[in-house]
C-alpha positions in Angstrom: 0.0 0.1 -0.1 2.9 2.5 0.9 6.2 2.8 -0.4 8.7 0.8 1.9 10.5 3.7 2.9 7.3 5.7 3.9 6.7 6.4 7.6 3.3 4.5 7.2 5.0 1.1 5.5 4.5 -0.8 8.7 1.1 0.7 9.6 -2.0 -1.7 9.3 -4.7 -0.5 6.9 -8.3 -1.0 8.1 -11.7 -0.3 7.1 -15.1 0.4 8.6 -18.6 0.2 7.2 -20.9 3.2 7.7 -24.4 3.9 7.1 -25.1 7.2 5.3 -28.4 9.3 6.4 -30.3 7.9 3.6 -29.6 4.2 4.6 -26.9 3.3 2.2 -23.8 1.5 3.6 -20.5 2.3 2.2 -16.9 1.0 3.4 -14.2 3.6 4.2 -10.7 2.4 4.0 -8.2 4.2 6.4 -4.8 3.8 7.9 -4.5 3.1 11.6 -2.9 5.9 13.8 0.7 5.7 13.6 2.5 6.3 17.0 6.0 8.0 17.1 8.6 5.3 18.1 10.7 5.5 21.0 13.4 7.8 20.2 16.1 5.0 20.8 18.5 4.3 17.9 21.9 4.3 17.0 23.1 7.9 16.5 24.8 8.4 13.3 25.8 12.0 13.8 24.4 15.2 15.6 23.3 18.4 13.8 23.1 21.8 15.1 20.7 23.6 13.5 21.7 27.2 11.9 19.3 30.1 10.8 17.5 28.9 7.7 17.9 25.2 8.1 15.2 23.1 6.8 14.5 19.6 7.6 14.2 18.2 4.2 17.8 19.6 3.3 19.1 18.2 6.6 17.7 14.7 5.8 19.1 14.8 2.1 22.5 15.7 3.6 22.5 12.9 6.0 20.3 10.4 5.0 20.6 10.7 0.9 16.8 11.6 0.8 14.8 14.7 1.5 11.6 12.6 2.0 13.1 10.7 5.1 12.9 13.9 7.2 10.3 11.8 9.3 13.3 9.7 10.6 14.8 12.6 12.0 11.6 14.1 13.5 10.7 10.6 15.2 14.4 10.4 16.6 14.0 13.6 18.2 10.3 12.9 19.4 8.7 15.7 17.4 5.0 15.6 16.8 5.3 18.8 14.3 8.6 18.2 12.6 9.0 21.9 11.5 9.4 22.8 15.2 13.0 21.1 14.9 14.4 23.9 13.0 12.7 26.7 14.4 15.5 27.5 16.9 19.1 27.9 16.0 21.5 26.1 18.4 19.2 23.2 18.7 20.9 19.7 18.5 19.4 17.0 16.4 19.9 13.4 16.5 20.5 11.6 13.3 20.1 8.1 13.6 20.4 5.0 11.7 17.2 3.5 10.1 16.1 0.5 12.2 14.8 -1.4 9.2 
């Protein structure tokens, strides 16, 4: 269903049957909630945020793929990835993928 490198690759799909107000039943497919994993992992490197840093550029630099920004967010316990680069001087853990 999802690309193997997606943060949702290991999340189970699900479906639910609902009845519309007019009595029609339909099936709604969805992806179950993804919980941020424990921030444990082998640290590859630490990155100190500077003014103008973007998470996609940081992930491209260290992980070779800007779409893997979510790995950095997970490793640093971020619910909102954009918060990670809001404050210059913050140190980010870049961890090895656990897959």
